PLY file of the C-alpha trace (Angstrom):
ply
format ascii 1.0
element vertex 103
property float x
property float y
property float z
element edge 102
property int vertex1
property int vertex2
end_header
-9.24 1.72 5.56
-10.05 1.88 1.85
-6.38 2.39 1.09
-5.53 -0.88 2.84
-8.23 -2.72 0.91
-7.05 -1.32 -2.44
-3.42 -2.13 -1.65
-4.23 -5.69 -0.66
-6.58 -6.12 -3.61
-4.05 -5.01 -6.21
-1.36 -7.21 -4.67
-3.66 -10.24 -4.65
-4.68 -9.46 -8.24
-1.02 -9.34 -9.31
-0.24 -12.62 -7.58
-3.32 -14.20 -9.15
-2.15 -13.03 -12.57
1.19 -14.70 -11.97
-0.51 -17.90 -10.86
-2.80 -18.25 -13.87
-0.45 -17.26 -16.68
-0.41 -20.69 -18.35
-4.19 -20.63 -18.73
-4.41 -17.00 -19.82
-1.61 -17.08 -22.36
-1.78 -20.63 -23.58
1.14 -22.38 -25.21
3.44 -20.72 -27.70
2.52 -21.44 -31.31
4.70 -24.15 -32.83
7.49 -23.32 -35.23
6.35 -22.75 -38.77
3.06 -21.04 -37.89
2.20 -17.92 -39.84
3.62 -14.63 -38.60
0.11 -13.34 -37.94
-0.44 -16.01 -35.30
2.97 -15.30 -33.73
2.14 -11.60 -33.70
-1.19 -12.26 -31.96
0.52 -14.41 -29.35
3.22 -11.78 -28.87
0.60 -9.07 -28.41
-1.24 -11.24 -25.88
1.99 -11.79 -23.93
2.83 -8.07 -24.08
-0.60 -7.05 -22.79
-0.43 -9.68 -20.03
3.04 -8.53 -18.98
1.91 -4.89 -18.99
-1.16 -5.59 -16.87
0.89 -7.64 -14.41
3.52 -4.91 -14.12
0.81 -2.29 -13.70
-0.83 -4.30 -10.91
2.41 -4.61 -8.95
3.39 -0.98 -9.60
-0.03 0.15 -8.37
0.32 -2.02 -5.27
3.75 -0.49 -4.57
2.48 3.07 -4.96
-0.52 2.36 -2.74
1.72 0.74 -0.12
3.98 3.81 -0.19
0.95 6.07 0.25
-0.37 3.85 3.07
2.96 4.06 4.89
2.95 7.83 4.51
-0.61 8.20 5.85
0.17 5.87 8.76
3.31 7.86 9.60
1.34 11.12 9.54
-1.32 9.64 11.84
1.38 8.36 14.19
3.04 11.78 14.32
-0.28 13.51 15.00
-1.07 11.06 17.81
2.45 11.46 19.21
2.02 15.24 19.22
-1.38 14.96 20.94
0.07 12.63 23.59
2.95 15.03 24.22
0.55 17.95 24.56
-1.54 15.97 27.07
1.60 15.11 29.04
2.76 18.74 29.18
-0.70 20.00 30.16
-1.02 17.34 32.85
2.41 18.19 34.22
1.54 21.91 34.31
-1.71 21.14 36.16
0.18 19.00 38.68
2.68 21.79 39.31
-0.12 24.35 39.72
-1.79 22.07 42.30
1.47 21.64 44.20
2.07 25.39 44.19
-1.49 26.01 45.40
-1.10 23.38 48.14
2.24 24.89 49.19
0.68 28.35 49.50
-2.11 27.03 51.71
0.35 25.41 54.11
0 1
1 2
2 3
3 4
4 5
5 6
6 7
7 8
8 9
9 10
10 11
11 12
12 13
13 14
14 15
15 16
16 17
17 18
18 19
19 20
20 21
21 22
22 23
23 24
24 25
25 26
26 27
27 28
28 29
29 30
30 31
31 32
32 33
33 34
34 35
35 36
36 37
37 38
38 39
39 40
40 41
41 42
42 43
43 44
44 45
45 46
46 47
47 48
48 49
49 50
50 51
51 52
52 53
53 54
54 55
55 56
56 57
57 58
58 59
59 60
60 61
61 62
62 63
63 64
64 65
65 66
66 67
67 68
68 69
69 70
70 71
71 72
72 73
73 74
74 75
75 76
76 77
77 78
78 79
79 80
80 81
81 82
82 83
83 84
84 85
85 86
86 87
87 88
88 89
89 90
90 91
91 92
92 93
93 94
94 95
95 96
96 97
97 98
98 99
99 100
100 101
101 102
């Protein structure tokens, strides 16, 4: 359950980052501004892009892990159901054989 929450949370966080980029980054400095200001803006954009990529990469890895865990649970349940079916069939055959011997 926690894996689903983390996967959904990171995906929502990534989408929220994409939605609010104009407010987080602000406008690009106008032409003719000092290089220091351009460098600060560039660093801000780089950090924002990195965090956004990291959020979506984390969501993808968590989704992959969630699919793997779900598949393992499905296979375990499938195996348990098959075992129950075989055991039930064997019990039915034993009852029929016992009934046939009594007749």
